A tleap script that builds the chain and sets N, CA, C and O, in Angstrom:
source leaprc.protein.ff14SB
mol = sequence {
  NMET ARG PRO ALA LYS PRO LEU LEU LEU VAL
  GLU ASP ASN ALA ASP ASP ALA MET ILE LEU
  ARG ARG ALA LEU GLY ASP ALA ARG ILE THR
  GLU PRO LEU VAL HIE LEU PRO ASP ALA GLU
  GLN ALA LEU ALA TYR LEU ARG THR ALA THR
  ASN PRO ARG PRO THR LEU ILE LEU LEU ASP
  LEU ASN LEU PRO GLY MET SER GLY VAL GLU
  PHE LEU ARG THR ILE LYS LYS ASP ALA ALA
  LEU SER GLU ILE PRO VAL VAL VAL LEU SER
  THR SER ASP GLU ARG ARG ASP ILE LEU ASP
  SER PHE ASP LEU SER VAL ALA GLY TYR ILE
  VAL LYS PRO MET GLU TYR ALA ALA LEU VAL
  GLU THR VAL LYS VAL ILE GLN ASP TYR TRP
  ALA ILE ASN LEU LEU PRO ALA SER HIE CLEU
}
set mol.1.N position { 33.316 -15.860 13.832 }
set mol.1.CA position { 32.849 -14.473 13.893 }
set mol.1.C position { 31.744 -14.182 13.000 }
set mol.1.O position { 31.729 -14.469 11.803 }
set mol.2.N position { 30.666 -13.499 13.751 }
set mol.2.CA position { 29.479 -13.226 13.116 }
set mol.2.C position { 29.666 -12.053 12.131 }
set mol.2.O position { 30.548 -11.227 12.367 }
set mol.3.N position { 28.880 -11.935 11.037 }
set mol.3.CA position { 28.924 -10.906 10.252 }
set mol.3.C position { 28.388 -9.729 11.001 }
set mol.3.O position { 27.562 -9.940 11.889 }
set mol.4.N position { 28.822 -8.364 10.700 }
set mol.4.CA position { 28.268 -7.243 11.294 }
set mol.4.C position { 26.884 -7.040 10.898 }
set mol.4.O position { 26.593 -7.247 9.720 }
set mol.5.N position { 25.993 -6.662 11.718 }
set mol.5.CA position { 24.557 -6.309 11.477 }
set mol.5.C position { 24.678 -4.947 10.783 }
set mol.5.O position { 25.539 -4.128 11.104 }
set mol.6.N position { 23.731 -4.737 9.771 }
set mol.6.CA position { 23.761 -3.453 8.982 }
set mol.6.C position { 22.974 -2.441 9.770 }
set mol.6.O position { 22.244 -2.718 10.722 }
set mol.7.N position { 23.208 -1.159 9.248 }
set mol.7.CA position { 22.357 -0.038 9.593 }
set mol.7.C position { 21.491 0.006 8.408 }
set mol.7.O position { 22.013 -0.285 7.332 }
set mol.8.N position { 20.173 0.343 8.441 }
set mol.8.CA position { 19.282 0.506 7.398 }
set mol.8.C position { 18.982 1.988 7.351 }
set mol.8.O position { 18.557 2.636 8.307 }
set mol.9.N position { 19.246 2.461 6.143 }
set mol.9.CA position { 18.895 3.721 5.733 }
set mol.9.C position { 17.622 3.925 4.732 }
set mol.9.O position { 17.701 3.478 3.587 }
set mol.10.N position { 16.517 4.563 5.147 }
set mol.10.CA position { 15.306 4.480 4.369 }
set mol.10.C position { 15.340 5.940 3.934 }
set mol.10.O position { 15.000 6.797 4.750 }
set mol.11.N position { 15.736 6.296 2.674 }
set mol.11.CA position { 15.829 7.560 2.202 }
set mol.11.C position { 15.748 7.705 0.693 }
set mol.11.O position { 16.544 7.141 -0.057 }
set mol.12.N position { 14.800 8.449 0.293 }
set mol.12.CA position { 14.608 8.677 -1.367 }
set mol.12.C position { 15.582 9.525 -1.996 }
set mol.12.O position { 15.892 9.338 -3.172 }
set mol.13.N position { 16.094 10.452 -1.298 }
set mol.13.CA position { 17.023 11.337 -1.925 }
set mol.13.C position { 18.517 10.752 -1.909 }
set mol.13.O position { 19.179 10.495 -0.904 }
set mol.14.N position { 18.883 10.606 -3.197 }
set mol.14.CA position { 20.205 10.045 -3.517 }
set mol.14.C position { 21.385 10.750 -3.064 }
set mol.14.O position { 22.400 10.162 -2.690 }
set mol.15.N position { 21.241 12.166 -3.102 }
set mol.15.CA position { 22.286 13.072 -2.553 }
set mol.15.C position { 22.325 12.829 -1.024 }
set mol.15.O position { 23.420 12.606 -0.508 }
set mol.16.N position { 21.271 12.856 -0.309 }
set mol.16.CA position { 21.301 12.905 1.057 }
set mol.16.C position { 21.818 11.506 1.528 }
set mol.16.O position { 22.446 11.350 2.575 }
set mol.17.N position { 21.519 10.576 0.722 }
set mol.17.CA position { 22.107 8.980 0.977 }
set mol.17.C position { 23.505 9.084 0.837 }
set mol.17.O position { 24.235 8.628 1.716 }
set mol.18.N position { 24.004 9.682 -0.259 }
set mol.18.CA position { 25.557 9.693 -0.343 }
set mol.18.C position { 26.264 10.539 0.702 }
set mol.18.O position { 27.375 10.208 1.118 }
set mol.19.N position { 25.662 11.580 1.115 }
set mol.19.CA position { 26.285 12.417 2.145 }
set mol.19.C position { 26.285 11.530 3.480 }
set mol.19.O position { 27.304 11.446 4.166 }
set mol.20.N position { 25.178 10.919 3.794 }
set mol.20.CA position { 25.062 10.022 4.977 }
set mol.20.C position { 26.201 8.817 4.886 }
set mol.20.O position { 26.852 8.426 5.855 }
set mol.21.N position { 26.302 8.361 3.675 }
set mol.21.CA position { 27.338 7.271 3.508 }
set mol.21.C position { 28.710 7.811 3.587 }
set mol.21.O position { 29.592 7.090 4.054 }
set mol.22.N position { 28.963 8.920 3.208 }
set mol.22.CA position { 30.282 9.563 3.372 }
set mol.22.C position { 30.471 9.915 4.660 }
set mol.22.O position { 31.641 9.899 5.040 }
set mol.23.N position { 29.555 10.262 5.515 }
set mol.23.CA position { 29.789 10.760 6.945 }
set mol.23.C position { 29.935 9.404 7.815 }
set mol.23.O position { 30.708 9.353 8.771 }
set mol.24.N position { 29.212 8.417 7.453 }
set mol.24.CA position { 29.388 7.125 8.226 }
set mol.24.C position { 30.895 6.767 8.048 }
set mol.24.O position { 31.542 6.416 9.035 }
set mol.25.N position { 31.525 6.852 6.702 }
set mol.25.CA position { 32.940 6.386 6.616 }
set mol.25.C position { 33.743 7.337 7.419 }
set mol.25.O position { 34.592 6.926 8.210 }
set mol.26.N position { 33.482 8.689 7.226 }
set mol.26.CA position { 34.301 9.622 8.022 }
set mol.26.C position { 34.335 9.273 9.471 }
set mol.26.O position { 35.379 9.408 10.109 }
set mol.27.N position { 33.181 8.808 10.048 }
set mol.27.CA position { 32.865 8.491 11.458 }
set mol.27.C position { 33.605 7.092 11.744 }
set mol.27.O position { 33.568 6.579 12.862 }
set mol.28.N position { 34.254 6.531 10.698 }
set mol.28.CA position { 34.773 5.152 10.900 }
set mol.28.C position { 33.834 4.169 11.516 }
set mol.28.O position { 34.147 3.485 12.491 }
set mol.29.N position { 32.546 4.112 10.854 }
set mol.29.CA position { 31.532 3.295 11.204 }
set mol.29.C position { 31.744 2.128 10.145 }
set mol.29.O position { 31.746 2.265 8.922 }
set mol.30.N position { 31.914 1.005 10.832 }
set mol.30.CA position { 32.374 -0.224 9.800 }
set mol.30.C position { 30.983 -1.132 9.567 }
set mol.30.O position { 31.080 -2.075 8.782 }
set mol.31.N position { 30.002 -0.944 10.060 }
set mol.31.CA position { 28.814 -1.810 9.796 }
set mol.31.C position { 28.374 -1.472 8.415 }
set mol.31.O position { 28.489 -0.311 8.023 }
set mol.32.N position { 27.878 -2.398 7.649 }
set mol.32.CA position { 27.282 -2.279 6.332 }
set mol.32.C position { 26.135 -1.357 6.321 }
set mol.32.O position { 25.361 -1.366 7.279 }
set mol.33.N position { 25.948 -0.533 5.288 }
set mol.33.CA position { 24.729 0.002 5.207 }
set mol.33.C position { 23.881 -0.253 4.084 }
set mol.33.O position { 24.272 -0.166 2.919 }
set mol.34.N position { 22.518 -0.622 4.488 }
set mol.34.CA position { 21.565 -1.115 3.382 }
set mol.34.C position { 20.707 0.252 3.213 }
set mol.34.O position { 20.108 0.839 4.114 }
set mol.35.N position { 20.775 0.558 2.074 }
set mol.35.CA position { 20.118 1.926 1.591 }
set mol.35.C position { 18.657 1.346 0.798 }
set mol.35.O position { 18.751 0.538 -0.126 }
set mol.36.N position { 17.630 1.739 1.165 }
set mol.36.CA position { 16.393 1.516 0.546 }
set mol.36.C position { 15.649 2.984 0.381 }
set mol.36.O position { 15.578 3.842 1.261 }
set mol.37.N position { 15.120 3.064 -0.943 }
set mol.37.CA position { 14.529 4.346 -1.219 }
set mol.37.C position { 13.067 4.803 -0.707 }
set mol.37.O position { 12.690 5.975 -0.704 }
set mol.38.N position { 12.234 3.597 -0.236 }
set mol.38.CA position { 11.064 3.860 0.261 }
set mol.38.C position { 10.687 2.956 1.466 }
set mol.38.O position { 11.403 2.013 1.802 }
set mol.39.N position { 9.593 3.267 2.070 }
set mol.39.CA position { 9.142 2.481 3.281 }
set mol.39.C position { 8.722 1.118 2.828 }
set mol.39.O position { 8.994 0.168 3.562 }
set mol.40.N position { 8.098 0.918 1.715 }
set mol.40.CA position { 7.579 -0.322 1.381 }
set mol.40.C position { 8.790 -1.319 1.222 }
set mol.40.O position { 8.747 -2.443 1.721 }
set mol.41.N position { 9.697 -0.931 0.621 }
set mol.41.CA position { 10.973 -1.721 0.316 }
set mol.41.C position { 11.658 -1.967 1.731 }
set mol.41.O position { 12.176 -3.066 1.927 }
set mol.42.N position { 11.683 -1.064 2.654 }
set mol.42.CA position { 12.229 -1.249 3.986 }
set mol.42.C position { 11.394 -2.244 4.759 }
set mol.42.O position { 11.943 -3.118 5.430 }
set mol.43.N position { 10.070 -2.132 4.680 }
set mol.43.CA position { 9.132 -3.217 5.414 }
set mol.43.C position { 9.505 -4.715 4.772 }
set mol.43.O position { 9.738 -5.712 5.456 }
set mol.44.N position { 9.511 -4.663 3.413 }
set mol.44.CA position { 9.889 -5.928 2.832 }
set mol.44.C position { 11.184 -6.571 3.337 }
set mol.44.O position { 11.249 -7.735 3.733 }
set mol.45.N position { 12.145 -5.765 3.293 }
set mol.45.CA position { 13.533 -6.004 3.751 }
set mol.45.C position { 13.485 -6.523 5.091 }
set mol.45.O position { 13.995 -7.625 5.292 }
set mol.46.N position { 12.914 -5.850 6.103 }
set mol.46.CA position { 12.770 -6.174 7.516 }
set mol.46.C position { 11.864 -7.499 7.820 }
set mol.46.O position { 12.098 -8.211 8.797 }
set mol.47.N position { 10.960 -7.728 7.028 }
set mol.47.CA position { 10.134 -8.911 7.159 }
set mol.47.C position { 10.596 -10.146 6.346 }
set mol.47.O position { 9.958 -11.198 6.319 }
set mol.48.N position { 11.851 -9.914 5.632 }
set mol.48.CA position { 12.422 -11.249 5.075 }
set mol.48.C position { 13.269 -11.800 6.175 }
set mol.48.O position { 14.153 -11.130 6.709 }
set mol.49.N position { 12.967 -13.110 6.527 }
set mol.49.CA position { 13.800 -13.527 7.536 }
set mol.49.C position { 15.280 -14.003 7.239 }
set mol.49.O position { 16.025 -14.347 8.156 }
set mol.50.N position { 15.697 -14.006 5.803 }
set mol.50.CA position { 17.117 -14.204 5.619 }
set mol.50.C position { 17.891 -13.004 5.589 }
set mol.50.O position { 19.120 -13.011 5.528 }
set mol.51.N position { 17.065 -11.791 5.640 }
set mol.51.CA position { 17.966 -10.544 5.794 }
set mol.51.C position { 18.415 -10.366 7.398 }
set mol.51.O position { 17.646 -10.514 8.348 }
set mol.52.N position { 19.719 -10.042 7.478 }
set mol.52.CA position { 20.223 -9.716 8.792 }
set mol.52.C position { 19.315 -8.466 9.363 }
set mol.52.O position { 18.931 -7.562 8.621 }
set mol.53.N position { 19.056 -8.515 10.588 }
set mol.53.CA position { 18.200 -7.470 11.364 }
set mol.53.C position { 19.279 -6.222 11.629 }
set mol.53.O position { 20.397 -6.386 12.116 }
set mol.54.N position { 18.769 -5.061 11.248 }
set mol.54.CA position { 19.609 -3.959 11.460 }
set mol.54.C position { 19.752 -3.709 13.005 }
set mol.54.O position { 18.955 -4.124 13.847 }
set mol.55.N position { 20.758 -3.053 13.226 }
set mol.55.CA position { 21.004 -2.521 14.583 }
set mol.55.C position { 20.342 -1.165 14.765 }
set mol.55.O position { 20.018 -0.762 15.882 }
set mol.56.N position { 20.138 -0.439 13.608 }
set mol.56.CA position { 19.449 0.857 13.704 }
set mol.56.C position { 19.063 1.263 12.477 }
set mol.56.O position { 19.713 1.058 11.452 }
set mol.57.N position { 17.752 1.985 12.555 }
set mol.57.CA position { 17.099 2.328 11.297 }
set mol.57.C position { 17.324 4.014 11.181 }
set mol.57.O position { 17.086 4.762 12.129 }
set mol.58.N position { 17.785 4.449 9.960 }
set mol.58.CA position { 17.970 5.866 9.758 }
set mol.58.C position { 16.800 6.269 8.748 }
set mol.58.O position { 16.856 5.858 7.589 }
set mol.59.N position { 15.758 7.058 9.171 }
set mol.59.CA position { 14.586 7.180 8.632 }
set mol.59.C position { 14.279 8.564 8.038 }
set mol.59.O position { 14.202 9.521 8.809 }
set mol.60.N position { 14.102 8.730 6.735 }
set mol.60.CA position { 13.443 10.028 6.336 }
set mol.60.C position { 11.878 10.053 6.514 }
set mol.60.O position { 11.183 9.042 6.407 }
set mol.61.N position { 11.409 11.277 6.788 }
set mol.61.CA position { 9.957 11.218 7.095 }
set mol.61.C position { 9.118 11.515 5.723 }
set mol.61.O position { 7.958 11.148 5.534 }
set mol.62.N position { 9.795 12.128 4.953 }
set mol.62.CA position { 9.052 12.510 3.711 }
set mol.62.C position { 9.571 11.504 2.609 }
set mol.62.O position { 10.600 11.741 1.976 }
set mol.63.N position { 8.870 10.461 2.426 }
set mol.63.CA position { 9.074 9.466 1.565 }
set mol.63.C position { 7.957 9.280 0.630 }
set mol.63.O position { 6.823 9.549 1.027 }
set mol.64.N position { 8.161 8.811 -0.675 }
set mol.64.CA position { 7.044 8.581 -1.633 }
set mol.64.C position { 6.278 7.483 -1.204 }
set mol.64.O position { 6.898 6.605 -0.604 }
set mol.65.N position { 4.985 7.321 -1.388 }
set mol.65.CA position { 4.180 6.350 -1.051 }
set mol.65.C position { 3.788 6.403 0.584 }
set mol.65.O position { 3.212 7.353 1.114 }
set mol.66.N position { 4.183 5.297 1.200 }
set mol.66.CA position { 4.152 5.383 2.633 }
set mol.66.C position { 5.000 6.149 3.298 }
set mol.66.O position { 6.206 5.903 3.270 }
set mol.67.N position { 4.467 7.226 4.017 }
set mol.67.CA position { 5.382 8.127 4.753 }
set mol.67.C position { 6.338 7.526 5.817 }
set mol.67.O position { 6.252 6.337 6.122 }
set mol.68.N position { 7.285 8.390 6.401 }
set mol.68.CA position { 7.991 7.708 7.426 }
set mol.68.C position { 7.181 7.504 8.617 }
set mol.68.O position { 7.366 6.515 9.327 }
set mol.69.N position { 6.240 8.432 8.898 }
set mol.69.CA position { 5.374 8.314 10.259 }
set mol.69.C position { 4.526 7.050 10.218 }
set mol.69.O position { 4.273 6.364 11.208 }
set mol.70.N position { 4.087 6.794 8.906 }
set mol.70.CA position { 3.167 5.455 8.787 }
set mol.70.C position { 4.177 4.253 8.895 }
set mol.70.O position { 3.865 3.248 9.534 }
set mol.71.N position { 5.359 4.369 8.278 }
set mol.71.CA position { 6.373 3.350 8.480 }
set mol.71.C position { 6.605 3.085 10.094 }
set mol.71.O position { 6.530 1.955 10.577 }
set mol.72.N position { 6.860 4.129 10.775 }
set mol.72.CA position { 7.031 3.929 12.059 }
set mol.72.C position { 5.918 3.230 12.966 }
set mol.72.O position { 6.132 2.361 13.811 }
set mol.73.N position { 4.687 3.784 12.618 }
set mol.73.CA position { 3.454 3.174 13.313 }
set mol.73.C position { 3.565 1.589 12.785 }
set mol.73.O position { 3.514 0.716 13.652 }
set mol.74.N position { 3.696 1.249 11.567 }
set mol.74.CA position { 3.795 -0.229 11.403 }
set mol.74.C position { 4.818 -0.976 11.985 }
set mol.74.O position { 4.575 -2.127 12.348 }
set mol.75.N position { 6.058 -0.434 12.145 }
set mol.75.CA position { 6.975 -1.256 12.759 }
set mol.75.C position { 6.815 -1.276 14.370 }
set mol.75.O position { 7.148 -2.274 15.010 }
set mol.76.N position { 6.365 -0.286 14.900 }
set mol.76.CA position { 6.201 -0.127 16.386 }
set mol.76.C position { 4.879 -1.162 16.736 }
set mol.76.O position { 4.774 -1.633 17.869 }
set mol.77.N position { 4.049 -1.420 15.847 }
set mol.77.CA position { 3.013 -2.431 16.162 }
set mol.77.C position { 3.285 -3.821 15.930 }
set mol.77.O position { 2.518 -4.725 16.260 }
set mol.78.N position { 4.649 -4.013 15.223 }
set mol.78.CA position { 5.013 -5.459 14.986 }
set mol.78.C position { 5.977 -5.852 16.060 }
set mol.78.O position { 7.051 -5.262 16.170 }
set mol.79.N position { 5.628 -6.838 16.860 }
set mol.79.CA position { 6.569 -7.282 17.873 }
set mol.79.C position { 7.915 -7.504 17.681 }
set mol.79.O position { 8.808 -7.164 18.457 }
set mol.80.N position { 8.065 -8.188 16.438 }
set mol.80.CA position { 9.317 -8.540 15.847 }
set mol.80.C position { 10.226 -7.323 15.218 }
set mol.80.O position { 11.393 -7.507 14.869 }
set mol.81.N position { 9.681 -6.299 15.134 }
set mol.81.CA position { 10.418 -5.058 14.684 }
set mol.81.C position { 10.369 -3.947 15.684 }
set mol.81.O position { 11.193 -3.035 15.609 }
set mol.82.N position { 9.501 -3.967 16.567 }
set mol.82.CA position { 9.272 -2.756 17.475 }
set mol.82.C position { 10.646 -2.209 18.268 }
set mol.82.O position { 10.855 -1.035 18.576 }
set mol.83.N position { 11.458 -3.256 18.501 }
set mol.83.CA position { 12.605 -2.993 19.303 }
set mol.83.C position { 13.768 -2.273 18.549 }
set mol.83.O position { 14.665 -1.701 19.169 }
set mol.84.N position { 13.722 -2.317 17.353 }
set mol.84.CA position { 14.758 -1.748 16.493 }
set mol.84.C position { 14.874 -0.238 16.773 }
set mol.84.O position { 13.838 0.410 16.616 }
set mol.85.N position { 15.829 0.327 17.110 }
set mol.85.CA position { 15.930 1.869 17.364 }
set mol.85.C position { 15.859 2.502 15.985 }
set mol.85.O position { 16.404 2.023 14.991 }
set mol.86.N position { 15.168 3.576 16.007 }
set mol.86.CA position { 15.027 4.331 14.745 }
set mol.86.C position { 15.404 5.883 15.111 }
set mol.86.O position { 14.952 6.508 16.070 }
set mol.87.N position { 16.283 6.339 14.186 }
set mol.87.CA position { 16.587 7.932 14.297 }
set mol.87.C position { 15.997 8.463 13.041 }
set mol.87.O position { 16.121 7.875 11.967 }
set mol.88.N position { 15.336 9.614 13.193 }
set mol.88.CA position { 14.733 10.133 12.026 }
set mol.88.C position { 15.549 11.159 11.589 }
set mol.88.O position { 16.111 11.898 12.397 }
set mol.89.N position { 15.696 11.303 10.175 }
set mol.89.CA position { 16.429 12.312 9.410 }
set mol.89.C position { 15.516 13.045 8.571 }
set mol.89.O position { 15.035 12.513 7.571 }
set mol.90.N position { 15.253 14.180 8.892 }
set mol.90.CA position { 14.243 14.947 8.233 }
set mol.90.C position { 14.467 16.344 7.954 }
set mol.90.O position { 15.159 17.002 8.730 }
set mol.91.N position { 13.935 16.884 6.892 }
set mol.91.CA position { 14.201 18.492 6.595 }
set mol.91.C position { 12.999 19.109 7.495 }
set mol.91.O position { 13.000 20.319 7.727 }
set mol.92.N position { 12.186 18.442 7.897 }
set mol.92.CA position { 10.930 19.077 8.818 }
set mol.92.C position { 11.528 19.433 10.158 }
set mol.92.O position { 12.107 18.581 10.832 }
set mol.93.N position { 11.387 20.736 10.563 }
set mol.93.CA position { 11.655 21.204 11.903 }
set mol.93.C position { 10.258 21.545 12.646 }
set mol.93.O position { 10.207 22.198 13.687 }
set mol.94.N position { 9.237 21.066 12.037 }
set mol.94.CA position { 7.827 21.351 12.512 }
set mol.94.C position { 7.757 20.461 13.872 }
set mol.94.O position { 8.077 19.277 13.972 }
set mol.95.N position { 7.297 21.255 14.825 }
set mol.95.CA position { 7.051 20.722 16.204 }
set mol.95.C position { 6.085 19.479 16.182 }
set mol.95.O position { 6.193 18.564 16.999 }
set mol.96.N position { 5.148 19.511 15.204 }
set mol.96.CA position { 4.161 18.436 15.070 }
set mol.96.C position { 4.850 17.101 14.685 }
set mol.96.O position { 4.588 16.067 15.300 }
set mol.97.N position { 5.765 17.141 13.622 }
set mol.97.CA position { 6.492 16.117 13.158 }
set mol.97.C position { 7.549 15.582 14.264 }
set mol.97.O position { 7.685 14.372 14.449 }
set mol.98.N position { 8.174 16.397 14.874 }
set mol.98.CA position { 9.086 16.029 16.035 }
set mol.98.C position { 8.275 15.354 17.150 }
set mol.98.O position { 8.698 14.291 17.603 }
set mol.99.N position { 7.286 15.821 17.566 }
set mol.99.CA position { 6.434 15.208 18.637 }
set mol.99.C position { 5.748 13.898 18.067 }
set mol.99.O position { 5.628 12.893 18.769 }
set mol.100.N position { 5.353 13.955 16.903 }
set mol.100.CA position { 4.710 12.723 16.553 }
set mol.100.C position { 5.855 11.603 16.578 }
set mol.100.O position { 5.619 10.473 17.006 }
set mol.101.N position { 6.908 11.924 16.169 }
set mol.101.CA position { 8.099 10.899 16.016 }
set mol.101.C position { 8.408 10.365 17.451 }
set mol.101.O position { 8.364 9.160 17.702 }
set mol.102.N position { 8.683 11.197 18.270 }
set mol.102.CA position { 8.953 10.925 19.631 }
set mol.102.C position { 7.778 10.186 20.244 }
set mol.102.O position { 8.040 9.344 21.102 }
set mol.103.N position { 6.590 10.388 19.927 }
set mol.103.CA position { 5.426 9.666 20.504 }
set mol.103.C position { 5.398 8.243 19.986 }
set mol.103.O position { 4.816 7.368 20.627 }
set mol.104.N position { 6.044 7.978 18.780 }
set mol.104.CA position { 6.233 6.767 18.289 }
set mol.104.C position { 7.675 6.023 18.753 }
set mol.104.O position { 8.145 5.083 18.112 }
set mol.105.N position { 8.249 6.533 19.852 }
set mol.105.CA position { 9.437 5.979 20.367 }
set mol.105.C position { 10.750 6.128 19.427 }
set mol.105.O position { 11.553 5.195 19.407 }
set mol.106.N position { 10.952 7.155 18.738 }
set mol.106.CA position { 12.171 7.083 17.998 }
set mol.106.C position { 13.250 7.602 19.026 }
set mol.106.O position { 13.054 8.343 19.989 }
set mol.107.N position { 14.505 7.007 18.572 }
set mol.107.CA position { 15.545 7.309 19.559 }
set mol.107.C position { 16.291 8.588 19.405 }
set mol.107.O position { 17.168 8.985 20.172 }
set mol.108.N position { 15.823 9.242 18.251 }
set mol.108.CA position { 16.484 10.715 17.937 }
set mol.108.C position { 15.807 11.226 16.759 }
set mol.108.O position { 15.094 10.510 16.054 }
set mol.109.N position { 16.043 12.576 16.517 }
set mol.109.CA position { 15.371 13.310 15.363 }
set mol.109.C position { 16.426 14.109 14.962 }
set mol.109.O position { 16.953 14.650 15.934 }
set mol.110.N position { 16.981 14.416 13.809 }
set mol.110.CA position { 17.963 15.114 13.134 }
set mol.110.C position { 17.392 15.919 12.052 }
set mol.110.O position { 16.791 15.351 11.140 }
set mol.111.N position { 17.522 17.152 12.072 }
set mol.111.CA position { 16.835 17.994 11.034 }
set mol.111.C position { 18.079 18.258 10.044 }
set mol.111.O position { 19.193 18.636 10.408 }
set mol.112.N position { 17.695 18.001 8.791 }
set mol.112.CA position { 18.725 18.212 7.719 }
set mol.112.C position { 18.236 19.187 6.937 }
set mol.112.O position { 17.039 19.474 6.920 }
set mol.113.N position { 19.308 19.887 6.086 }
set mol.113.CA position { 20.487 19.494 5.979 }
set mol.113.C position { 21.363 20.019 7.263 }
set mol.113.O position { 21.153 21.070 7.868 }
set mol.114.N position { 22.277 19.168 7.516 }
set mol.114.CA position { 23.119 19.532 8.776 }
set mol.114.C position { 24.567 19.973 8.248 }
set mol.114.O position { 24.935 19.549 7.153 }
set mol.115.N position { 25.375 20.794 8.981 }
set mol.115.CA position { 26.637 21.036 8.640 }
set mol.115.C position { 27.275 19.730 8.731 }
set mol.115.O position { 26.989 18.928 9.620 }
set mol.116.N position { 28.301 19.465 7.647 }
set mol.116.CA position { 28.785 18.172 7.309 }
set mol.116.C position { 29.670 17.673 8.765 }
set mol.116.O position { 29.513 16.559 9.264 }
set mol.117.N position { 30.410 18.494 9.200 }
set mol.117.CA position { 31.280 18.030 10.345 }
set mol.117.C position { 30.303 17.682 11.616 }
set mol.117.O position { 30.661 16.789 12.384 }
set mol.118.N position { 29.152 18.334 11.828 }
set mol.118.CA position { 28.436 18.077 12.821 }
set mol.118.C position { 27.615 16.711 12.622 }
set mol.118.O position { 27.262 15.969 13.538 }
set mol.119.N position { 27.381 16.522 11.270 }
set mol.119.CA position { 26.703 15.227 10.901 }
set mol.119.C position { 27.609 13.992 11.324 }
set mol.119.O position { 27.132 13.012 11.897 }
set mol.120.N position { 28.911 14.110 11.006 }
set mol.120.CA position { 29.889 13.069 11.389 }
set mol.120.C position { 30.003 12.934 12.744 }
set mol.120.O position { 30.126 11.785 13.167 }
set mol.121.N position { 29.991 13.950 13.617 }
set mol.121.CA position { 30.023 13.738 14.957 }
set mol.121.C position { 28.787 13.199 15.679 }
set mol.121.O position { 28.838 12.518 16.703 }
set mol.122.N position { 27.568 13.606 14.984 }
set mol.122.CA position { 26.310 13.041 15.434 }
set mol.122.C position { 26.146 11.677 15.089 }
set mol.122.O position { 25.543 10.965 15.891 }
set mol.123.N position { 26.632 11.126 13.903 }
set mol.123.CA position { 26.707 9.970 13.768 }
set mol.123.C position { 27.454 9.031 14.593 }
set mol.123.O position { 27.068 7.931 14.989 }
set mol.124.N position { 28.674 9.654 14.822 }
set mol.124.CA position { 29.439 8.796 15.854 }
set mol.124.C position { 28.899 8.752 17.301 }
set mol.124.O position { 29.180 7.778 17.998 }
set mol.125.N position { 28.187 9.690 17.756 }
set mol.125.CA position { 27.436 9.597 18.996 }
set mol.125.C position { 26.210 8.583 18.924 }
set mol.125.O position { 25.968 7.874 19.901 }
set mol.126.N position { 25.429 8.512 17.762 }
set mol.126.CA position { 24.526 7.713 17.690 }
set mol.126.C position { 24.891 6.320 17.724 }
set mol.126.O position { 24.280 5.485 18.391 }
set mol.127.N position { 26.030 6.040 16.899 }
set mol.127.CA position { 26.349 4.642 16.741 }
set mol.127.C position { 27.076 4.208 18.188 }
set mol.127.O position { 26.849 3.082 18.629 }
set mol.128.N position { 27.912 5.080 18.880 }
set mol.128.CA position { 28.468 4.864 20.300 }
set mol.128.C position { 27.379 4.376 21.156 }
set mol.128.O position { 27.417 3.285 21.726 }
set mol.129.N position { 26.245 5.351 21.243 }
set mol.129.CA position { 25.140 5.008 21.922 }
set mol.129.C position { 24.516 3.617 21.914 }
set mol.129.O position { 24.394 2.932 22.929 }
set mol.130.N position { 24.127 3.250 20.684 }
set mol.130.CA position { 23.487 2.143 20.449 }
set mol.130.C position { 24.414 0.887 20.547 }
set mol.130.O position { 23.997 -0.222 20.882 }
set mol.131.N position { 25.828 1.192 20.195 }
set mol.131.CA position { 26.583 -0.101 20.372 }
set mol.131.C position { 26.614 -0.369 21.844 }
set mol.131.O position { 26.511 -1.544 22.198 }
set mol.132.N position { 26.752 0.638 22.812 }
set mol.132.CA position { 26.718 0.213 24.042 }
set mol.132.C position { 25.465 -0.313 24.577 }
set mol.132.O position { 25.448 -1.297 25.317 }
set mol.133.N position { 24.340 0.365 24.193 }
set mol.133.CA position { 22.860 -0.142 24.724 }
set mol.133.C position { 22.528 -1.395 24.156 }
set mol.133.O position { 21.646 -2.071 24.685 }
set mol.134.N position { 23.123 -1.790 23.148 }
set mol.134.CA position { 22.751 -3.061 22.403 }
set mol.134.C position { 23.523 -4.189 22.968 }
set mol.134.O position { 23.122 -5.309 22.655 }
set mol.135.N position { 24.541 -4.107 23.731 }
set mol.135.CA position { 25.545 -5.047 24.262 }
set mol.135.C position { 24.770 -5.977 25.121 }
set mol.135.O position { 23.866 -5.440 25.761 }
set mol.136.N position { 24.935 -7.320 25.281 }
set mol.136.CA position { 24.174 -8.074 26.380 }
set mol.136.C position { 24.814 -7.553 27.727 }
set mol.136.O position { 25.941 -7.066 27.821 }
set mol.137.N position { 23.884 -7.742 28.783 }
set mol.137.CA position { 24.364 -7.238 30.065 }
set mol.137.C position { 25.712 -7.986 30.393 }
set mol.137.O position { 26.582 -7.348 30.984 }
set mol.138.N position { 25.915 -9.166 30.080 }
set mol.138.CA position { 27.048 -9.941 30.531 }
set mol.138.C position { 28.387 -9.064 29.820 }
set mol.138.O position { 29.484 -9.432 30.239 }
set mol.139.N position { 28.397 -8.209 29.032 }
set mol.139.CA position { 29.398 -7.533 28.426 }
set mol.139.C position { 29.595 -6.077 29.058 }
set mol.139.O position { 30.459 -5.282 28.686 }
set mol.140.N position { 28.800 -5.887 29.917 }
set mol.140.CA position { 28.916 -4.366 30.674 }
set mol.140.C position { 29.588 -4.418 31.770 }
set mol.140.O position { 29.762 -3.398 32.437 }
savepdb mol mol.pdb
quit
């Protein structure tokens, strides 16, 4: 049996990370969560061949140093990373941020803070969607 591939959370706010970790547990998501506080560390993680490739990246846009949008641009230009689905978690509901994110092929955009029960349900939907869409064609 292969080890579960992780979800990668790129989030500098410890409280937001804790809430998301709790929501993942309440949604009965069993994949491990790798939490990194900035985009530079996330890129280093993704570019380290011995690290398992995440099935999904949950990305805050407002990060110290490299912004979430810069991170998106970087991974979408990298053939080895560009296919990893990314869901943005941001406090910004600015139309420009949302459009810029979707222009960079994000799989979803969640404005936080979100009511907790809605966050749990959203996490379930995201995980179910990607679990189905990442299955090899022979499993469908």
